[in-house]
C-alpha positions as CSV (number, residue, x, y, z in Angstrom):
1,M,-68.6,-59.1,-27.0
2,R,-66.9,-60.6,-23.9
3,S,-64.5,-63.6,-23.7
4,E,-64.1,-66.2,-21.0
5,R,-60.7,-64.7,-20.3
6,G,-62.1,-61.4,-19.0
7,I,-61.6,-59.4,-22.2
8,P,-63.9,-56.4,-22.0
9,E,-67.1,-55.9,-24.1
10,T,-66.6,-54.2,-27.4
11,R,-68.3,-53.2,-30.5
12,G,-65.2,-54.0,-32.5
13,T,-63.7,-57.3,-33.6
14,L,-61.8,-59.7,-31.2
15,S,-59.8,-62.6,-32.5
16,A,-58.1,-65.0,-30.1
17,G,-54.9,-66.7,-31.2
18,R,-54.9,-64.7,-34.5
19,P,-51.8,-65.4,-36.7
20,L,-50.1,-62.1,-37.7
21,A,-48.0,-63.1,-40.6
22,D,-50.6,-62.0,-43.2
23,L,-50.8,-58.6,-41.5
24,T,-47.1,-57.8,-42.0
25,W,-45.2,-56.8,-45.2
26,L,-42.6,-59.5,-44.6
27,R,-45.3,-62.2,-44.2
28,V,-43.8,-63.8,-41.1
29,G,-44.8,-64.2,-37.5
30,G,-46.8,-66.2,-35.0
31,P,-50.1,-65.5,-33.4
32,A,-51.2,-62.7,-31.0
33,D,-52.9,-63.8,-27.8
34,M,-55.7,-61.5,-29.0
35,L,-56.2,-59.2,-31.9
36,F,-58.5,-56.2,-31.3
37,Q,-59.9,-54.1,-34.1
38,P,-61.9,-51.3,-32.5
39,A,-65.0,-49.8,-34.1
40,D,-64.1,-46.2,-33.3
41,E,-62.3,-44.1,-30.7
42,A,-64.9,-44.5,-28.0
43,D,-64.8,-48.3,-28.4
44,L,-61.0,-48.3,-28.1
45,A,-61.1,-46.0,-25.1
46,G,-63.7,-48.2,-23.3
47,F,-61.8,-51.4,-24.1
48,L,-58.5,-50.1,-22.7
49,R,-60.2,-48.6,-19.6
50,D,-61.8,-52.0,-18.8
51,L,-58.9,-54.2,-19.7
52,D,-56.9,-55.6,-16.8
53,P,-54.0,-53.2,-16.4
54,S,-51.5,-56.1,-16.2
55,V,-52.3,-57.2,-19.8
56,T,-49.8,-55.9,-22.3
57,V,-51.1,-53.9,-25.2
58,F,-49.2,-53.6,-28.5
59,P,-50.5,-51.1,-31.1
60,M,-49.8,-52.4,-34.6
61,G,-50.1,-50.4,-37.8
62,V,-50.0,-52.0,-41.3
63,G,-46.9,-54.0,-40.4
64,S,-44.7,-52.2,-42.9
65,N,-41.7,-51.9,-40.5
66,L,-42.1,-54.9,-38.3
67,I,-40.9,-58.4,-37.7
68,V,-43.2,-60.5,-35.5
69,R,-41.2,-63.4,-34.2
70,D,-42.3,-67.0,-34.9
71,G,-43.7,-67.7,-31.4
72,G,-46.1,-64.7,-31.6
73,I,-46.9,-61.9,-29.2
74,R,-48.1,-62.4,-25.6
75,A,-50.3,-59.3,-25.7
76,V,-53.5,-57.8,-27.0
77,V,-52.5,-56.4,-30.4
78,I,-54.6,-53.4,-31.4
79,R,-55.0,-52.7,-35.1
80,L,-56.9,-49.7,-36.2
81,G,-59.0,-49.9,-39.4
82,R,-61.7,-48.0,-41.2
83,G,-62.9,-45.9,-38.3
84,F,-59.5,-44.3,-38.1
85,N,-58.5,-43.5,-41.7
86,S,-60.2,-40.1,-42.3
87,I,-58.2,-37.2,-43.9
88,S,-59.4,-33.6,-43.6
89,V,-57.9,-30.2,-44.6
90,D,-58.4,-26.9,-42.8
91,G,-56.4,-23.9,-44.1
92,D,-52.7,-25.0,-43.9
93,T,-53.3,-28.0,-41.6
94,V,-54.1,-31.6,-42.5
95,T,-55.6,-33.9,-39.9
96,A,-55.4,-37.7,-40.6
97,G,-56.5,-40.7,-38.7
98,A,-53.7,-43.0,-37.5
99,A,-54.8,-45.7,-40.0
100,A,-54.6,-43.4,-43.0
101,L,-51.8,-44.5,-45.3
102,D,-48.9,-42.0,-45.5
103,A,-49.2,-42.0,-49.3
104,H,-52.9,-41.2,-49.2
105,V,-52.2,-38.2,-46.8
106,A,-49.6,-36.9,-49.2
107,R,-51.9,-37.1,-52.2
108,R,-54.9,-35.5,-50.4
109,A,-52.7,-32.7,-49.1
110,A,-51.3,-32.1,-52.7
111,E,-54.8,-31.9,-54.1
112,A,-55.5,-29.1,-51.6
113,G,-52.3,-27.3,-52.5
114,L,-50.3,-28.3,-49.4
115,D,-46.9,-29.9,-49.4
116,L,-46.6,-33.1,-47.4
117,T,-44.9,-34.8,-50.4
118,F,-42.2,-36.4,-48.2
119,L,-44.9,-38.8,-46.9
120,R,-45.6,-40.2,-50.4
121,T,-42.9,-42.8,-50.5
122,I,-42.9,-43.8,-46.8
123,P,-44.6,-47.2,-46.4
124,G,-47.1,-47.5,-43.7
125,S,-49.7,-45.5,-41.9
126,I,-49.7,-42.2,-40.0
127,G,-49.7,-43.6,-36.5
128,G,-46.4,-45.5,-37.2
129,A,-45.0,-42.5,-39.0
130,V,-45.5,-40.3,-36.0
131,R,-44.2,-42.9,-33.5
132,M,-41.0,-43.4,-35.6
133,N,-40.6,-39.7,-36.7
134,A,-40.5,-41.0,-40.3
135,G,-38.9,-39.0,-43.0
136,C,-37.1,-38.9,-46.3
137,Y,-35.8,-36.4,-48.8
138,G,-34.7,-34.1,-45.9
139,S,-38.1,-33.8,-44.3
140,Y,-39.4,-35.5,-41.2
141,V,-42.7,-35.8,-39.4
142,A,-41.1,-33.5,-36.7
143,D,-41.0,-30.6,-39.3
144,H,-44.7,-30.6,-39.7
145,L,-46.5,-32.2,-36.8
146,V,-48.7,-29.9,-34.7
147,E,-50.3,-32.4,-32.3
148,V,-51.7,-35.9,-31.9
149,R,-54.7,-37.4,-30.3
150,A,-54.1,-40.6,-28.4
151,V,-55.8,-43.0,-26.1
152,T,-53.8,-43.9,-23.0
153,R,-53.4,-47.4,-21.6
154,A,-56.0,-46.3,-18.9
155,G,-58.5,-45.4,-21.6
156,D,-58.3,-41.6,-21.4
157,V,-58.3,-39.6,-24.7
158,V,-55.6,-36.9,-24.6
159,T,-54.2,-34.3,-27.0
160,I,-50.4,-34.2,-27.1
161,P,-48.5,-31.2,-28.6
162,A,-45.7,-32.3,-31.0
163,A,-43.0,-30.9,-28.6
164,A,-44.1,-33.3,-25.8
165,L,-43.3,-36.3,-28.0
166,E,-39.6,-35.3,-28.2
167,L,-39.3,-36.5,-31.7
168,R,-35.8,-37.6,-32.7
169,Y,-34.2,-39.7,-35.4
170,R,-36.6,-42.6,-35.8
171,Q,-37.8,-42.2,-32.2
172,S,-40.4,-40.6,-30.0
173,T,-41.4,-40.7,-26.3
174,L,-45.0,-42.0,-26.6
175,P,-45.6,-44.0,-23.5
176,E,-45.9,-47.8,-23.7
177,G,-49.4,-49.0,-24.6
178,W,-50.8,-45.6,-25.7
179,V,-52.5,-45.7,-29.1
180,I,-52.2,-42.7,-31.5
181,V,-55.6,-42.2,-33.1
182,E,-55.1,-39.0,-35.1
183,A,-52.4,-36.5,-36.1
184,T,-52.5,-32.9,-37.3
185,F,-49.8,-31.5,-39.6
186,R,-49.0,-28.0,-40.8
187,A,-47.8,-27.8,-44.4
188,G,-46.5,-25.1,-46.7
189,P,-48.3,-24.2,-50.0
190,G,-47.7,-25.5,-53.4
191,E,-49.4,-25.8,-56.8
192,P,-51.2,-29.2,-56.9
193,A,-49.8,-30.1,-60.4
194,A,-46.3,-29.3,-59.3
195,L,-46.7,-31.3,-56.1
196,E,-48.1,-34.2,-58.0
197,A,-45.1,-34.1,-60.4
198,K,-42.7,-33.9,-57.5
199,M,-44.3,-37.1,-56.0
200,A,-44.2,-38.9,-59.3
201,D,-40.5,-38.1,-59.5
202,Q,-39.9,-39.4,-56.0
203,I,-41.8,-42.7,-56.8
204,A,-39.6,-43.2,-59.9
205,K,-36.4,-42.6,-58.0
206,R,-37.5,-45.0,-55.3
207,D,-38.5,-47.7,-57.7
208,A,-35.2,-47.4,-59.5
209,S,-33.1,-47.9,-56.4
210,Q,-35.2,-50.0,-54.0
211,P,-36.7,-53.5,-54.2
212,T,-40.3,-52.3,-54.1
213,K,-41.6,-55.5,-55.7
214,E,-40.1,-57.7,-53.0
215,R,-41.4,-58.6,-49.6
216,S,-39.4,-56.2,-47.4
217,A,-40.0,-53.9,-44.4
218,G,-38.2,-50.8,-45.8
219,S,-34.8,-49.8,-44.5
220,T,-33.5,-52.5,-42.1
221,F,-31.0,-50.4,-40.2
222,R,-30.7,-46.7,-39.3
223,N,-28.0,-44.7,-41.0
224,P,-25.0,-44.6,-38.6
225,L,-24.3,-41.3,-36.8
226,G,-27.7,-39.8,-37.4
227,R,-28.3,-37.4,-34.5
228,S,-30.9,-34.9,-35.6
229,S,-34.6,-35.3,-35.8
230,T,-35.6,-32.6,-38.2
231,G,-33.5,-32.8,-41.4
232,K,-32.1,-29.3,-40.8
233,A,-28.5,-28.2,-41.2
234,D,-27.1,-30.2,-38.3
235,D,-28.6,-33.5,-39.6
236,T,-25.7,-35.9,-40.3
237,H,-26.4,-39.0,-42.3
238,E,-23.5,-38.9,-44.8
239,L,-22.5,-42.4,-43.7
240,K,-25.2,-44.7,-45.1
241,A,-26.1,-48.1,-43.7
242,W,-26.0,-49.6,-47.2
243,K,-22.4,-48.5,-47.7
244,V,-21.0,-50.1,-44.6
245,I,-23.0,-53.3,-45.3
246,D,-21.5,-53.4,-48.8
247,E,-18.0,-52.8,-47.4
248,A,-18.5,-55.8,-45.0
249,G,-19.4,-58.0,-48.0
250,M,-23.0,-58.6,-47.0
251,R,-24.9,-57.4,-50.1
252,G,-27.0,-60.4,-51.3
253,A,-26.2,-62.4,-48.1
254,R,-28.7,-65.2,-47.4
255,R,-30.0,-67.2,-44.4
256,G,-32.8,-69.7,-45.2
257,G,-35.4,-67.7,-47.1
258,A,-34.1,-64.3,-46.0
259,Q,-31.7,-62.2,-48.1
260,M,-30.1,-58.8,-48.0
261,S,-31.3,-57.3,-51.3
262,E,-28.9,-57.3,-54.3
263,M,-30.6,-54.1,-55.4
264,H,-30.3,-52.2,-52.1
265,S,-28.2,-53.9,-49.4
266,N,-30.0,-52.1,-46.5
267,F,-33.3,-53.9,-47.5
268,L,-33.9,-57.3,-45.8
269,I,-36.3,-59.3,-47.9
270,N,-38.3,-62.5,-47.7
271,A,-37.0,-64.2,-50.8
272,G,-39.4,-67.1,-50.3
273,G,-40.3,-69.2,-47.3
274,A,-38.4,-67.2,-44.8
275,T,-39.2,-67.4,-41.1
276,A,-38.9,-64.5,-38.7
277,A,-35.8,-66.3,-37.2
278,D,-34.2,-66.3,-40.7
279,L,-34.8,-62.6,-41.1
280,E,-33.7,-61.5,-37.7
281,G,-30.8,-63.9,-37.7
282,L,-29.5,-62.6,-41.0
283,G,-29.9,-59.0,-39.7
284,E,-27.9,-59.9,-36.6
285,E,-25.2,-61.5,-38.8
286,V,-25.0,-58.3,-40.9
287,R,-24.6,-56.2,-37.7
288,K,-21.8,-58.6,-36.5
289,R,-19.9,-58.5,-39.8
290,V,-20.2,-54.7,-40.1
291,F,-18.9,-54.2,-36.6
292,Q,-16.0,-56.6,-37.3
293,H,-15.1,-54.7,-40.5
294,S,-15.6,-51.1,-39.5
295,G,-16.2,-50.9,-35.8
296,I,-19.7,-49.5,-36.4
297,T,-22.7,-50.9,-34.6
298,L,-25.8,-50.7,-36.8
299,E,-29.1,-50.1,-35.0
300,W,-32.2,-51.8,-36.2
301,E,-34.8,-49.6,-37.9
302,I,-37.3,-52.5,-38.2
303,M,-39.1,-53.2,-35.0
304,R,-38.9,-56.8,-33.8
305,V,-41.5,-58.0,-31.3
306,G,-42.8,-61.2,-29.8
307,E,-41.1,-64.5,-28.8
308,P,-39.1,-67.0,-30.8
309,A,-40.7,-70.3,-31.7
310,A,-40.6,-72.9,-29.0
311,E,-37.8,-75.4,-29.3
């Protein structure tokens, strides 16, 4: 398939001007110049190799931690699908495609007697979890990651050891435009039934404290003062984002169809009919109020991309 705009041939699916709202958990956002869903790794590598180097590429997971602005994205958005969601177990390692859901990887590992239970309640897919060094319950991707396979912007397939990604609190050093296609984790042993029970308990705790039935993108802001990447003894997250938001009087605050959840004030939700501008604008208002109240500058955990709507 080749477009009149010089987009390379591919065996995958290309969609010009594709609206992205239905691909994000918050259900907002304008169109991508082009959405590319590659058939497999070779298709992705060939596409990136032949794509004009000046064209911006934006890898997108399942949109669980993302606000796409109302004007859309001036880029080729790459979204991995079925050819990238395999999960395999070999000894004490689990290898998962970047499109595999975190929850599915946790369950598959548990069935094999391996403990990656921290992934069970993290929304999204493995590619995003690696890029953001996702974590909860004191465990992070950095604790378990062995290596990743990625396709560079030039179309080369490379294997990157975990240390080279310099995983930190909600950050990594993956170069711009590179696409993670697979990740390998090492996990400790556990009894499958006990691991399943542990995950069930985590789910129950999450559902009791977070607005899981609402349209949200997970935690909106990073916990202040977090400096460690691994959840080890020097990891300091005693100061929670929700607490400083509450103290600034912003629990339940609204702007248009956007709201800071009454259930958990660090969750930004689309309460109905919100635009990306509503959501981002409310988030910025929260940051302003928190700084005025406590002198703390909250950092976004949700990624915001694209352009605002034209005036």
